[in-house]
mmCIF file of the N, C-alpha and C atoms, coordinates in Angstrom:
data_MODEL
# 
_entry.id   MODEL 
# 
loop_
_atom_site.group_PDB 
_atom_site.id 
_atom_site.type_symbol 
_atom_site.label_atom_id 
_atom_site.label_alt_id 
_atom_site.label_comp_id 
_atom_site.label_asym_id 
_atom_site.label_entity_id 
_atom_site.label_seq_id 
_atom_site.pdbx_PDB_ins_code 
_atom_site.Cartn_x 
_atom_site.Cartn_y 
_atom_site.Cartn_z 
_atom_site.occupancy 
_atom_site.B_iso_or_equiv 
_atom_site.pdbx_formal_charge 
_atom_site.auth_seq_id 
_atom_site.auth_comp_id 
_atom_site.auth_asym_id 
_atom_site.auth_atom_id 
_atom_site.pdbx_PDB_model_num 
ATOM 1   N N  . MET A 1 1  ? -38.293 -62.244 -109.994 1.00 0.00 ? 1  MET A N  1 
ATOM 2   C CA . MET A 1 1  ? -38.282 -63.677 -109.581 1.00 0.00 ? 1  MET A CA 1 
ATOM 3   C C  . MET A 1 1  ? -39.439 -64.687 -110.854 1.00 0.00 ? 1  MET A C  1 
ATOM 4   N N  . LYS A 1 2  ? -38.034 -65.360 -111.509 1.00 0.00 ? 2  LYS A N  1 
ATOM 5   C CA . LYS A 1 2  ? -38.408 -66.458 -112.482 1.00 0.00 ? 2  LYS A CA 1 
ATOM 6   C C  . LYS A 1 2  ? -39.740 -67.594 -111.784 1.00 0.00 ? 2  LYS A C  1 
ATOM 7   N N  . ALA A 1 3  ? -40.479 -68.032 -112.309 1.00 0.00 ? 3  ALA A N  1 
ATOM 8   C CA . ALA A 1 3  ? -41.139 -68.842 -111.659 1.00 0.00 ? 3  ALA A CA 1 
ATOM 9   C C  . ALA A 1 3  ? -39.866 -70.451 -111.189 1.00 0.00 ? 3  ALA A C  1 
ATOM 10  N N  . GLU A 1 4  ? -39.437 -70.343 -112.139 1.00 0.00 ? 4  GLU A N  1 
ATOM 11  C CA . GLU A 1 4  ? -37.809 -71.514 -112.120 1.00 0.00 ? 4  GLU A CA 1 
ATOM 12  C C  . GLU A 1 4  ? -37.458 -71.004 -110.610 1.00 0.00 ? 4  GLU A C  1 
ATOM 13  N N  . GLN A 1 5  ? -37.118 -70.082 -110.255 1.00 0.00 ? 5  GLN A N  1 
ATOM 14  C CA . GLN A 1 5  ? -36.339 -69.494 -109.081 1.00 0.00 ? 5  GLN A CA 1 
ATOM 15  C C  . GLN A 1 5  ? -37.298 -69.639 -108.030 1.00 0.00 ? 5  GLN A C  1 
ATOM 16  N N  . PHE A 1 6  ? -38.242 -69.295 -108.351 1.00 0.00 ? 6  PHE A N  1 
ATOM 17  C CA . PHE A 1 6  ? -39.351 -70.069 -107.472 1.00 0.00 ? 6  PHE A CA 1 
ATOM 18  C C  . PHE A 1 6  ? -39.978 -70.703 -106.662 1.00 0.00 ? 6  PHE A C  1 
ATOM 19  N N  . ASP A 1 7  ? -39.449 -72.078 -107.931 1.00 0.00 ? 7  ASP A N  1 
ATOM 20  C CA . ASP A 1 7  ? -40.207 -73.697 -107.670 1.00 0.00 ? 7  ASP A CA 1 
ATOM 21  C C  . ASP A 1 7  ? -38.989 -73.858 -107.014 1.00 0.00 ? 7  ASP A C  1 
ATOM 22  N N  . GLN A 1 8  ? -37.944 -73.495 -107.106 1.00 0.00 ? 8  GLN A N  1 
ATOM 23  C CA . GLN A 1 8  ? -36.456 -74.280 -106.749 1.00 0.00 ? 8  GLN A CA 1 
ATOM 24  C C  . GLN A 1 8  ? -36.648 -73.562 -104.762 1.00 0.00 ? 8  GLN A C  1 
ATOM 25  N N  . LYS A 1 9  ? -37.065 -72.436 -104.621 1.00 0.00 ? 9  LYS A N  1 
ATOM 26  C CA . LYS A 1 9  ? -36.797 -72.011 -103.291 1.00 0.00 ? 9  LYS A CA 1 
ATOM 27  C C  . LYS A 1 9  ? -38.112 -72.608 -102.399 1.00 0.00 ? 9  LYS A C  1 
ATOM 28  N N  . PHE A 1 10 ? -39.083 -72.899 -103.113 1.00 0.00 ? 10 PHE A N  1 
ATOM 29  C CA . PHE A 1 10 ? -40.058 -73.955 -102.476 1.00 0.00 ? 10 PHE A CA 1 
ATOM 30  C C  . PHE A 1 10 ? -39.680 -75.296 -102.025 1.00 0.00 ? 10 PHE A C  1 
ATOM 31  N N  . ASP A 1 11 ? -38.865 -75.606 -103.062 1.00 0.00 ? 11 ASP A N  1 
ATOM 32  C CA . ASP A 1 11 ? -38.155 -77.369 -103.458 1.00 0.00 ? 11 ASP A CA 1 
ATOM 33  C C  . ASP A 1 11 ? -37.326 -77.663 -102.105 1.00 0.00 ? 11 ASP A C  1 
ATOM 34  N N  . ASP A 1 12 ? -36.737 -75.994 -102.123 1.00 0.00 ? 12 ASP A N  1 
ATOM 35  C CA . ASP A 1 12 ? -35.482 -76.267 -101.097 1.00 0.00 ? 12 ASP A CA 1 
ATOM 36  C C  . ASP A 1 12 ? -36.297 -75.920 -99.688  1.00 0.00 ? 12 ASP A C  1 
ATOM 37  N N  . ASN A 1 13 ? -37.757 -75.923 -99.551  1.00 0.00 ? 13 ASN A N  1 
ATOM 38  C CA . ASN A 1 13 ? -38.276 -75.496 -98.207  1.00 0.00 ? 13 ASN A CA 1 
ATOM 39  C C  . ASN A 1 13 ? -37.503 -74.693 -97.350  1.00 0.00 ? 13 ASN A C  1 
ATOM 40  N N  . GLU A 1 14 ? -37.441 -73.292 -97.932  1.00 0.00 ? 14 GLU A N  1 
ATOM 41  C CA . GLU A 1 14 ? -36.715 -72.257 -97.880  1.00 0.00 ? 14 GLU A CA 1 
ATOM 42  C C  . GLU A 1 14 ? -38.212 -71.444 -97.095  1.00 0.00 ? 14 GLU A C  1 
ATOM 43  N N  . ASP A 1 15 ? -38.128 -70.692 -95.968  1.00 0.00 ? 15 ASP A N  1 
ATOM 44  C CA . ASP A 1 15 ? -39.073 -70.275 -95.301  1.00 0.00 ? 15 ASP A CA 1 
ATOM 45  C C  . ASP A 1 15 ? -39.647 -68.884 -96.112  1.00 0.00 ? 15 ASP A C  1 
ATOM 46  N N  . ASP A 1 16 ? -39.025 -68.690 -96.212  1.00 0.00 ? 16 ASP A N  1 
ATOM 47  C CA . ASP A 1 16 ? -39.356 -66.688 -96.904  1.00 0.00 ? 16 ASP A CA 1 
ATOM 48  C C  . ASP A 1 16 ? -40.152 -66.851 -98.418  1.00 0.00 ? 16 ASP A C  1 
ATOM 49  N N  . VAL A 1 17 ? -40.639 -67.992 -98.762  1.00 0.00 ? 17 VAL A N  1 
ATOM 50  C CA . VAL A 1 17 ? -41.321 -68.231 -100.113 1.00 0.00 ? 17 VAL A CA 1 
ATOM 51  C C  . VAL A 1 17 ? -42.563 -67.302 -99.962  1.00 0.00 ? 17 VAL A C  1 
ATOM 52  N N  . LEU A 1 18 ? -43.103 -66.885 -99.211  1.00 0.00 ? 18 LEU A N  1 
ATOM 53  C CA . LEU A 1 18 ? -44.617 -65.622 -98.983  1.00 0.00 ? 18 LEU A CA 1 
ATOM 54  C C  . LEU A 1 18 ? -44.191 -63.983 -99.256  1.00 0.00 ? 18 LEU A C  1 
ATOM 55  N N  . ASP A 1 19 ? -42.525 -64.150 -98.912  1.00 0.00 ? 19 ASP A N  1 
ATOM 56  C CA . ASP A 1 19 ? -42.069 -62.707 -99.003  1.00 0.00 ? 19 ASP A CA 1 
ATOM 57  C C  . ASP A 1 19 ? -42.095 -62.201 -100.267 1.00 0.00 ? 19 ASP A C  1 
ATOM 58  N N  . ASP A 1 20 ? -42.055 -63.235 -101.433 1.00 0.00 ? 20 ASP A N  1 
ATOM 59  C CA . ASP A 1 20 ? -41.933 -63.304 -102.798 1.00 0.00 ? 20 ASP A CA 1 
ATOM 60  C C  . ASP A 1 20 ? -43.277 -62.896 -103.782 1.00 0.00 ? 20 ASP A C  1 
ATOM 61  N N  . LEU A 1 21 ? -44.335 -63.065 -102.509 1.00 0.00 ? 21 LEU A N  1 
ATOM 62  C CA . LEU A 1 21 ? -45.822 -63.243 -103.386 1.00 0.00 ? 21 LEU A CA 1 
ATOM 63  C C  . LEU A 1 21 ? -46.381 -61.928 -102.938 1.00 0.00 ? 21 LEU A C  1 
ATOM 64  N N  . ASP A 1 22 ? -47.124 -61.792 -104.072 1.00 0.00 ? 22 ASP A N  1 
ATOM 65  C CA . ASP A 1 22 ? -47.684 -60.146 -103.556 1.00 0.00 ? 22 ASP A CA 1 
ATOM 66  C C  . ASP A 1 22 ? -49.439 -60.782 -103.458 1.00 0.00 ? 22 ASP A C  1 
ATOM 67  N N  . LEU A 1 23 ? -49.117 -60.814 -101.856 1.00 0.00 ? 23 LEU A N  1 
ATOM 68  C CA . LEU A 1 23 ? -51.164 -61.619 -101.448 1.00 0.00 ? 23 LEU A CA 1 
ATOM 69  C C  . LEU A 1 23 ? -51.935 -60.294 -101.320 1.00 0.00 ? 23 LEU A C  1 
ATOM 70  N N  . SER A 1 24 ? -51.764 -59.098 -101.976 1.00 0.00 ? 24 SER A N  1 
ATOM 71  C CA . SER A 1 24 ? -52.776 -58.043 -101.517 1.00 0.00 ? 24 SER A CA 1 
ATOM 72  C C  . SER A 1 24 ? -53.882 -58.865 -102.506 1.00 0.00 ? 24 SER A C  1 
ATOM 73  N N  . THR A 1 25 ? -53.917 -58.899 -103.415 1.00 0.00 ? 25 THR A N  1 
ATOM 74  C CA . THR A 1 25 ? -54.998 -59.122 -104.387 1.00 0.00 ? 25 THR A CA 1 
ATOM 75  C C  . THR A 1 25 ? -55.673 -60.512 -104.447 1.00 0.00 ? 25 THR A C  1 
ATOM 76  N N  . THR A 1 26 ? -55.094 -61.109 -103.256 1.00 0.00 ? 26 THR A N  1 
ATOM 77  C CA . THR A 1 26 ? -56.023 -62.964 -103.031 1.00 0.00 ? 26 THR A CA 1 
ATOM 78  C C  . THR A 1 26 ? -57.416 -62.846 -102.989 1.00 0.00 ? 26 THR A C  1 
ATOM 79  N N  . SER A 1 27 ? -57.728 -63.780 -103.286 1.00 0.00 ? 27 SER A N  1 
ATOM 80  C CA . SER A 1 27 ? -59.273 -64.044 -102.574 1.00 0.00 ? 27 SER A CA 1 
ATOM 81  C C  . SER A 1 27 ? -59.455 -65.386 -102.501 1.00 0.00 ? 27 SER A C  1 
ATOM 82  N N  . ARG A 1 28 ? -60.567 -66.066 -102.221 1.00 0.00 ? 28 ARG A N  1 
ATOM 83  C CA . ARG A 1 28 ? -60.483 -67.202 -101.874 1.00 0.00 ? 28 ARG A CA 1 
ATOM 84  C C  . ARG A 1 28 ? -62.081 -67.315 -102.583 1.00 0.00 ? 28 ARG A C  1 
ATOM 85  N N  . PRO A 1 29 ? -62.410 -68.249 -103.481 1.00 0.00 ? 29 PRO A N  1 
ATOM 86  C CA . PRO A 1 29 ? -63.701 -68.344 -104.609 1.00 0.00 ? 29 PRO A CA 1 
ATOM 87  C C  . PRO A 1 29 ? -64.961 -68.862 -103.894 1.00 0.00 ? 29 PRO A C  1 
ATOM 88  N N  . ASN A 1 30 ? -65.953 -68.821 -104.213 1.00 0.00 ? 30 ASN A N  1 
ATOM 89  C CA . ASN A 1 30 ? -67.085 -68.840 -103.468 1.00 0.00 ? 30 ASN A CA 1 
ATOM 90  C C  . ASN A 1 30 ? -67.121 -68.662 -101.610 1.00 0.00 ? 30 ASN A C  1 
ATOM 91  N N  . GLN A 1 31 ? -66.409 -67.539 -101.192 1.00 0.00 ? 31 GLN A N  1 
ATOM 92  C CA . GLN A 1 31 ? -66.276 -67.159 -99.880  1.00 0.00 ? 31 GLN A CA 1 
ATOM 93  C C  . GLN A 1 31 ? -66.798 -65.476 -99.798  1.00 0.00 ? 31 GLN A C  1 
ATOM 94  N N  . THR A 1 32 ? -67.306 -65.149 -100.985 1.00 0.00 ? 32 THR A N  1 
ATOM 95  C CA . THR A 1 32 ? -68.324 -63.478 -100.803 1.00 0.00 ? 32 THR A CA 1 
ATOM 96  C C  . THR A 1 32 ? -69.109 -63.884 -99.548  1.00 0.00 ? 32 THR A C  1 
ATOM 97  N N  . GLN A 1 33 ? -69.261 -62.810 -98.790  1.00 0.00 ? 33 GLN A N  1 
ATOM 98  C CA . GLN A 1 33 ? -70.661 -63.229 -97.735  1.00 0.00 ? 33 GLN A CA 1 
ATOM 99  C C  . GLN A 1 33 ? -71.939 -62.430 -98.123  1.00 0.00 ? 33 GLN A C  1 
ATOM 100 N N  . LYS A 1 34 ? -72.846 -63.057 -97.928  1.00 0.00 ? 34 LYS A N  1 
ATOM 101 C CA . LYS A 1 34 ? -74.491 -62.763 -97.963  1.00 0.00 ? 34 LYS A CA 1 
ATOM 102 C C  . LYS A 1 34 ? -74.848 -62.576 -96.734  1.00 0.00 ? 34 LYS A C  1 
ATOM 103 N N  . ARG A 1 35 ? -75.817 -61.717 -96.705  1.00 0.00 ? 35 ARG A N  1 
ATOM 104 C CA . ARG A 1 35 ? -76.187 -61.648 -95.247  1.00 0.00 ? 35 ARG A CA 1 
ATOM 105 C C  . ARG A 1 35 ? -77.651 -62.137 -95.624  1.00 0.00 ? 35 ARG A C  1 
ATOM 106 N N  . VAL A 1 36 ? -78.550 -63.308 -94.429  1.00 0.00 ? 36 VAL A N  1 
ATOM 107 C CA . VAL A 1 36 ? -79.281 -63.981 -94.474  1.00 0.00 ? 36 VAL A CA 1 
ATOM 108 C C  . VAL A 1 36 ? -80.245 -63.249 -92.922  1.00 0.00 ? 36 VAL A C  1 
ATOM 109 N N  . ASN A 1 37 ? -81.270 -63.741 -93.334  1.00 0.00 ? 37 ASN A N  1 
ATOM 110 C CA . ASN A 1 37 ? -82.440 -63.941 -91.887  1.00 0.00 ? 37 ASN A CA 1 
ATOM 111 C C  . ASN A 1 37 ? -83.072 -64.713 -91.502  1.00 0.00 ? 37 ASN A C  1 
ATOM 112 N N  . VAL A 1 38 ? -82.766 -65.465 -90.678  1.00 0.00 ? 38 VAL A N  1 
ATOM 113 C CA . VAL A 1 38 ? -83.484 -66.656 -90.123  1.00 0.00 ? 38 VAL A CA 1 
ATOM 114 C C  . VAL A 1 38 ? -84.763 -66.496 -89.181  1.00 0.00 ? 38 VAL A C  1 
ATOM 115 N N  . ASP A 1 39 ? -85.388 -66.740 -88.748  1.00 0.00 ? 39 ASP A N  1 
ATOM 116 C CA . ASP A 1 39 ? -86.689 -66.971 -87.693  1.00 0.00 ? 39 ASP A CA 1 
ATOM 117 C C  . ASP A 1 39 ? -86.673 -68.083 -87.246  1.00 0.00 ? 39 ASP A C  1 
ATOM 118 N N  . PHE A 1 40 ? -86.076 -68.395 -85.906  1.00 0.00 ? 40 PHE A N  1 
ATOM 119 C CA . PHE A 1 40 ? -86.209 -69.472 -84.888  1.00 0.00 ? 40 PHE A CA 1 
ATOM 120 C C  . PHE A 1 40 ? -86.888 -69.660 -83.666  1.00 0.00 ? 40 PHE A C  1 
ATOM 121 N N  . PRO A 1 41 ? -87.725 -70.423 -83.736  1.00 0.00 ? 41 PRO A N  1 
ATOM 122 C CA . PRO A 1 41 ? -88.647 -70.396 -82.548  1.00 0.00 ? 41 PRO A CA 1 
ATOM 123 C C  . PRO A 1 41 ? -87.497 -70.798 -80.991  1.00 0.00 ? 41 PRO A C  1 
ATOM 124 N N  . SER A 1 42 ? -88.025 -69.487 -79.969  1.00 0.00 ? 42 SER A N  1 
ATOM 125 C CA . SER A 1 42 ? -86.990 -69.622 -78.794  1.00 0.00 ? 42 SER A CA 1 
ATOM 126 C C  . SER A 1 42 ? -86.285 -70.319 -78.141  1.00 0.00 ? 42 SER A C  1 
ATOM 127 N N  . TRP A 1 43 ? -87.031 -71.738 -78.210  1.00 0.00 ? 43 TRP A N  1 
ATOM 128 C CA . TRP A 1 43 ? -86.241 -72.915 -77.964  1.00 0.00 ? 43 TRP A CA 1 
ATOM 129 C C  . TRP A 1 43 ? -85.196 -73.339 -78.705  1.00 0.00 ? 43 TRP A C  1 
ATOM 130 N N  . VAL A 1 44 ? -84.987 -73.419 -79.910  1.00 0.00 ? 44 VAL A N  1 
ATOM 131 C CA . VAL A 1 44 ? -83.533 -73.362 -80.602  1.00 0.00 ? 44 VAL A CA 1 
ATOM 132 C C  . VAL A 1 44 ? -82.891 -72.161 -80.476  1.00 0.00 ? 44 VAL A C  1 
ATOM 133 N N  . ILE A 1 45 ? -83.213 -70.972 -80.486  1.00 0.00 ? 45 ILE A N  1 
ATOM 134 C CA . ILE A 1 45 ? -82.254 -69.873 -79.782  1.00 0.00 ? 45 ILE A CA 1 
ATOM 135 C C  . ILE A 1 45 ? -81.426 -70.527 -78.492  1.00 0.00 ? 45 ILE A C  1 
ATOM 136 N N  . ASP A 1 46 ? -82.402 -70.785 -77.959  1.00 0.00 ? 46 ASP A N  1 
ATOM 137 C CA . ASP A 1 46 ? -82.358 -71.285 -76.415  1.00 0.00 ? 46 ASP A CA 1 
ATOM 138 C C  . ASP A 1 46 ? -80.853 -72.015 -76.431  1.00 0.00 ? 46 ASP A C  1 
ATOM 139 N N  . SER A 1 47 ? -81.544 -73.311 -77.066  1.00 0.00 ? 47 SER A N  1 
ATOM 140 C CA . SER A 1 47 ? -80.327 -74.562 -77.454  1.00 0.00 ? 47 SER A CA 1 
ATOM 141 C C  . SER A 1 47 ? -78.698 -74.006 -78.025  1.00 0.00 ? 47 SER A C  1 
ATOM 142 N N  . LEU A 1 48 ? -79.678 -73.357 -78.959  1.00 0.00 ? 48 LEU A N  1 
ATOM 143 C CA . LEU A 1 48 ? -77.921 -72.796 -79.919  1.00 0.00 ? 48 LEU A CA 1 
ATOM 144 C C  . LEU A 1 48 ? -77.078 -72.111 -78.929  1.00 0.00 ? 48 LEU A C  1 
ATOM 145 N N  . ASP A 1 49 ? -77.688 -71.301 -77.739  1.00 0.00 ? 49 ASP A N  1 
ATOM 146 C CA . ASP A 1 49 ? -76.632 -70.511 -76.798  1.00 0.00 ? 49 ASP A CA 1 
ATOM 147 C C  . ASP A 1 49 ? -76.300 -71.452 -76.127  1.00 0.00 ? 49 ASP A C  1 
ATOM 148 N N  . LYS A 1 50 ? -76.981 -72.252 -75.670  1.00 0.00 ? 50 LYS A N  1 
ATOM 149 C CA . LYS A 1 50 ? -76.447 -73.689 -74.771  1.00 0.00 ? 50 LYS A CA 1 
ATOM 150 C C  . LYS A 1 50 ? -75.122 -73.866 -75.161  1.00 0.00 ? 50 LYS A C  1 
ATOM 151 N N  . GLU A 1 51 ? -75.577 -74.592 -76.811  1.00 0.00 ? 51 GLU A N  1 
ATOM 152 C CA . GLU A 1 51 ? -74.324 -75.362 -77.107  1.00 0.00 ? 51 GLU A CA 1 
ATOM 153 C C  . GLU A 1 51 ? -72.724 -74.364 -77.548  1.00 0.00 ? 51 GLU A C  1 
ATOM 154 N N  . ALA A 1 52 ? -73.287 -72.987 -77.966  1.00 0.00 ? 52 ALA A N  1 
ATOM 155 C CA . ALA A 1 52 ? -72.334 -72.386 -78.573  1.00 0.00 ? 52 ALA A CA 1 
ATOM 156 C C  . ALA A 1 52 ? -71.339 -71.758 -77.240  1.00 0.00 ? 52 ALA A C  1 
ATOM 157 N N  . SER A 1 53 ? -72.212 -71.970 -75.977  1.00 0.00 ? 53 SER A N  1 
ATOM 158 C CA . SER A 1 53 ? -71.698 -71.192 -74.565  1.00 0.00 ? 53 SER A CA 1 
ATOM 159 C C  . SER A 1 53 ? -70.541 -72.681 -74.200  1.00 0.00 ? 53 SER A C  1 
ATOM 160 N N  . ARG A 1 54 ? -71.008 -73.936 -74.685  1.00 0.00 ? 54 ARG A N  1 
ATOM 161 C CA . ARG A 1 54 ? -70.174 -74.953 -73.874  1.00 0.00 ? 54 ARG A CA 1 
ATOM 162 C C  . ARG A 1 54 ? -69.460 -74.831 -74.548  1.00 0.00 ? 54 ARG A C  1 
ATOM 163 N N  . ILE A 1 55 ? -69.063 -74.741 -75.940  1.00 0.00 ? 55 ILE A N  1 
ATOM 164 C CA . ILE A 1 55 ? -68.023 -74.621 -76.784  1.00 0.00 ? 55 ILE A CA 1 
ATOM 165 C C  . ILE A 1 55 ? -67.211 -73.478 -76.822  1.00 0.00 ? 55 ILE A C  1 
ATOM 166 N N  . GLY A 1 56 ? -67.287 -72.722 -76.536  1.00 0.00 ? 56 GLY A N  1 
ATOM 167 C CA . GLY A 1 56 ? -66.946 -71.425 -76.263  1.00 0.00 ? 56 GLY A CA 1 
ATOM 168 C C  . GLY A 1 56 ? -66.664 -70.705 -77.879  1.00 0.00 ? 56 GLY A C  1 
ATOM 169 N N  . VAL A 1 57 ? -67.971 -70.863 -78.538  1.00 0.00 ? 57 VAL A N  1 
ATOM 170 C CA . VAL A 1 57 ? -67.950 -70.262 -79.683  1.00 0.00 ? 57 VAL A CA 1 
ATOM 171 C C  . VAL A 1 57 ? -69.104 -69.135 -80.040  1.00 0.00 ? 57 VAL A C  1 
ATOM 172 N N  . THR A 1 58 ? -69.560 -67.876 -81.032  1.00 0.00 ? 58 THR A N  1 
ATOM 173 C CA . THR A 1 58 ? -70.912 -67.344 -80.696  1.00 0.00 ? 58 THR A CA 1 
ATOM 174 C C  . THR A 1 58 ? -72.170 -68.387 -81.846  1.00 0.00 ? 58 THR A C  1 
ATOM 175 N N  . ARG A 1 59 ? -72.994 -67.915 -81.079  1.00 0.00 ? 59 ARG A N  1 
ATOM 176 C CA . ARG A 1 59 ? -74.858 -68.304 -81.692  1.00 0.00 ? 59 ARG A CA 1 
ATOM 177 C C  . ARG A 1 59 ? -74.110 -68.557 -83.316  1.00 0.00 ? 59 ARG A C  1 
ATOM 178 N N  . GLN A 1 60 ? -73.639 -67.530 -84.038  1.00 0.00 ? 60 GLN A N  1 
ATOM 179 C CA . GLN A 1 60 ? -73.681 -67.159 -85.301  1.00 0.00 ? 60 GLN A CA 1 
ATOM 180 C C  . GLN A 1 60 ? -72.104 -68.397 -85.745  1.00 0.00 ? 60 GLN A C  1 
ATOM 181 N N  . SER A 1 61 ? -71.593 -68.810 -84.838  1.00 0.00 ? 61 SER A N  1 
ATOM 182 C CA . SER A 1 61 ? -70.377 -69.508 -85.327  1.00 0.00 ? 61 SER A CA 1 
ATOM 183 C C  . SER A 1 61 ? -70.853 -70.963 -86.017  1.00 0.00 ? 61 SER A C  1 
ATOM 184 N N  . ILE A 1 62 ? -71.452 -71.596 -84.870  1.00 0.00 ? 62 ILE A N  1 
ATOM 185 C CA . ILE A 1 62 ? -72.221 -72.607 -84.146  1.00 0.00 ? 62 ILE A CA 1 
ATOM 186 C C  . ILE A 1 62 ? -73.726 -73.193 -85.418  1.00 0.00 ? 62 ILE A C  1 
ATOM 187 N N  . ILE A 1 63 ? -73.990 -71.978 -85.552  1.00 0.00 ? 63 ILE A N  1 
ATOM 188 C CA . ILE A 1 63 ? -74.821 -72.176 -87.135  1.00 0.00 ? 63 ILE A CA 1 
ATOM 189 C C  . ILE A 1 63 ? -74.198 -72.449 -88.124  1.00 0.00 ? 63 ILE A C  1 
ATOM 190 N N  . LYS A 1 64 ? -73.188 -71.641 -88.575  1.00 0.00 ? 64 LYS A N  1 
ATOM 191 C CA . LYS A 1 64 ? -72.714 -71.290 -89.414  1.00 0.00 ? 64 LYS A CA 1 
ATOM 192 C C  . LYS A 1 64 ? -71.480 -72.913 -89.815  1.00 0.00 ? 64 LYS A C  1 
ATOM 193 N N  . VAL A 1 65 ? -71.105 -73.837 -88.820  1.00 0.00 ? 65 VAL A N  1 
ATOM 194 C CA . VAL A 1 65 ? -70.444 -74.601 -89.059  1.00 0.00 ? 65 VAL A CA 1 
ATOM 195 C C  . VAL A 1 65 ? -71.703 -76.000 -88.862  1.00 0.00 ? 65 VAL A C  1 
ATOM 196 N N  . TRP A 1 66 ? -72.625 -76.191 -88.238  1.00 0.00 ? 66 TRP A N  1 
ATOM 197 C CA . TRP A 1 66 ? -73.343 -76.932 -88.541  1.00 0.00 ? 66 TRP A CA 1 
ATOM 198 C C  . TRP A 1 66 ? -74.518 -77.135 -90.248  1.00 0.00 ? 66 TRP A C  1 
ATOM 199 N N  . LEU A 1 67 ? -74.207 -75.834 -90.679  1.00 0.00 ? 67 LEU A N  1 
ATOM 200 C CA . LEU A 1 67 ? -75.366 -76.026 -91.568  1.00 0.00 ? 67 LEU A CA 1 
ATOM 201 C C  . LEU A 1 67 ? -74.268 -76.395 -92.854  1.00 0.00 ? 67 LEU A C  1 
ATOM 202 N N  . VAL A 1 68 ? -72.951 -75.919 -92.450  1.00 0.00 ? 68 VAL A N  1 
ATOM 203 C CA . VAL A 1 68 ? -71.704 -76.133 -93.556  1.00 0.00 ? 68 VAL A CA 1 
ATOM 204 C C  . VAL A 1 68 ? -71.859 -77.884 -93.392  1.00 0.00 ? 68 VAL A C  1 
ATOM 205 N N  . GLU A 1 69 ? -71.101 -78.616 -92.191  1.00 0.00 ? 69 GLU A N  1 
ATOM 206 C CA . GLU A 1 69 ? -71.530 -79.768 -92.167  1.00 0.00 ? 69 GLU A CA 1 
ATOM 207 C C  . GLU A 1 69 ? -72.471 -80.118 -93.002  1.00 0.00 ? 69 GLU A C  1 
ATOM 208 N N  . ARG A 1 70 ? -74.018 -80.186 -92.739  1.00 0.00 ? 70 ARG A N  1 
ATOM 209 C CA . ARG A 1 70 ? -75.058 -80.731 -93.061  1.00 0.00 ? 70 ARG A CA 1 
ATOM 210 C C  . ARG A 1 70 ? -74.447 -80.590 -94.412  1.00 0.00 ? 70 ARG A C  1 
ATOM 211 N N  . LEU A 1 71 ? -73.889 -79.816 -95.525  1.00 0.00 ? 71 LEU A N  1 
ATOM 212 C CA . LEU A 1 71 ? -74.216 -79.251 -96.739  1.00 0.00 ? 71 LEU A CA 1 
ATOM 213 C C  . LEU A 1 71 ? -73.091 -79.982 -97.172  1.00 0.00 ? 71 LEU A C  1 
ATOM 214 N N  . GLU A 1 72 ? -72.065 -80.411 -96.751  1.00 0.00 ? 72 GLU A N  1 
ATOM 215 C CA . GLU A 1 72 ? -71.119 -81.176 -96.886  1.00 0.00 ? 72 GLU A CA 1 
ATOM 216 C C  . GLU A 1 72 ? -71.334 -82.894 -96.775  1.00 0.00 ? 72 GLU A C  1 
ATOM 217 N N  . GLN A 1 73 ? -72.374 -83.277 -95.683  1.00 0.00 ? 73 GLN A N  1 
ATOM 218 C CA . GLN A 1 73 ? -72.917 -84.568 -95.843  1.00 0.00 ? 73 GLN A CA 1 
ATOM 219 C C  . GLN A 1 73 ? -73.989 -85.157 -96.822  1.00 0.00 ? 73 GLN A C  1 
ATOM 220 N N  . GLN A 1 74 ? -74.616 -83.667 -97.052  1.00 0.00 ? 74 GLN A N  1 
ATOM 221 C CA . GLN A 1 74 ? -75.200 -83.933 -97.965  1.00 0.00 ? 74 GLN A CA 1 
ATOM 222 C C  . GLN A 1 74 ? -75.058 -83.962 -99.561  1.00 0.00 ? 74 GLN A C  1 
ATOM 223 N N  . ALA A 1 75 ? -73.611 -83.352 -99.754  1.00 0.00 ? 75 ALA A N  1 
ATOM 224 C CA . ALA A 1 75 ? -72.806 -84.039 -101.141 1.00 0.00 ? 75 ALA A CA 1 
ATOM 225 C C  . ALA A 1 75 ? -72.468 -84.638 -101.133 1.00 0.00 ? 75 ALA A C  1 
ATOM 226 N N  . ALA A 1 76 ? -71.985 -85.530 -99.670  1.00 0.00 ? 76 ALA A N  1 
ATOM 227 C CA . ALA A 1 76 ? -71.096 -86.469 -100.074 1.00 0.00 ? 76 ALA A CA 1 
ATOM 228 C C  . ALA A 1 76 ? -72.176 -87.980 -99.784  1.00 0.00 ? 76 ALA A C  1 
ATOM 229 N N  . ASN A 1 77 ? -73.248 -87.814 -99.464  1.00 0.00 ? 77 ASN A N  1 
ATOM 230 C CA . ASN A 1 77 ? -74.970 -89.051 -100.056 1.00 0.00 ? 77 ASN A CA 1 
ATOM 231 C C  . ASN A 1 77 ? -74.707 -89.000 -101.149 1.00 0.00 ? 77 ASN A C  1 
ATOM 232 N N  . LYS A 1 78 ? -75.163 -87.709 -101.834 1.00 0.00 ? 78 LYS A N  1 
ATOM 233 C CA . LYS A 1 78 ? -75.135 -87.575 -103.517 1.00 0.00 ? 78 LYS A CA 1 
ATOM 234 C C  . LYS A 1 78 ? -73.897 -88.358 -104.251 1.00 0.00 ? 78 LYS A C  1 
ATOM 235 N N  . GLN A 1 79 ? -73.264 -88.370 -103.635 1.00 0.00 ? 79 GLN A N  1 
ATOM 236 C CA . GLN A 1 79 ? -71.913 -89.042 -104.529 1.00 0.00 ? 79 GLN A CA 1 
ATOM 237 C C  . GLN A 1 79 ? -71.495 -90.572 -104.109 1.00 0.00 ? 79 GLN A C  1 
ATOM 238 N N  . ILE A 1 80 ? -72.234 -90.843 -103.300 1.00 0.00 ? 80 ILE A N  1 
ATOM 239 C CA . ILE A 1 80 ? -72.602 -92.609 -102.675 1.00 0.00 ? 80 ILE A CA 1 
ATOM 240 C C  . ILE A 1 80 ? -73.881 -93.502 -104.065 1.00 0.00 ? 80 ILE A C  1 
ATOM 241 N N  . ASN A 1 81 ? -74.835 -92.231 -104.198 1.00 0.00 ? 81 ASN A N  1 
ATOM 242 C CA . ASN A 1 81 ? -76.000 -92.773 -104.918 1.00 0.00 ? 81 ASN A CA 1 
ATOM 243 C C  . ASN A 1 81 ? -75.899 -92.675 -106.153 1.00 0.00 ? 81 ASN A C  1 
# 
């Protein structure tokens, strides 16, 4: 399929444009995983587990979300200053 045909299908809001793409080789930049080990005091682990249980996610998930939120906040603060 030529790009013009694909663009027209997309512009016409046809639902099956994904069928025309080869998604087997797609990747998200900067999304490779690296393992790290971090030691926390037991009270931190207990607090993380309570909060994770309260919102229904794993400890690892809440750590990831909070770290990303903080990094985004730091980046936004740098842009303001």
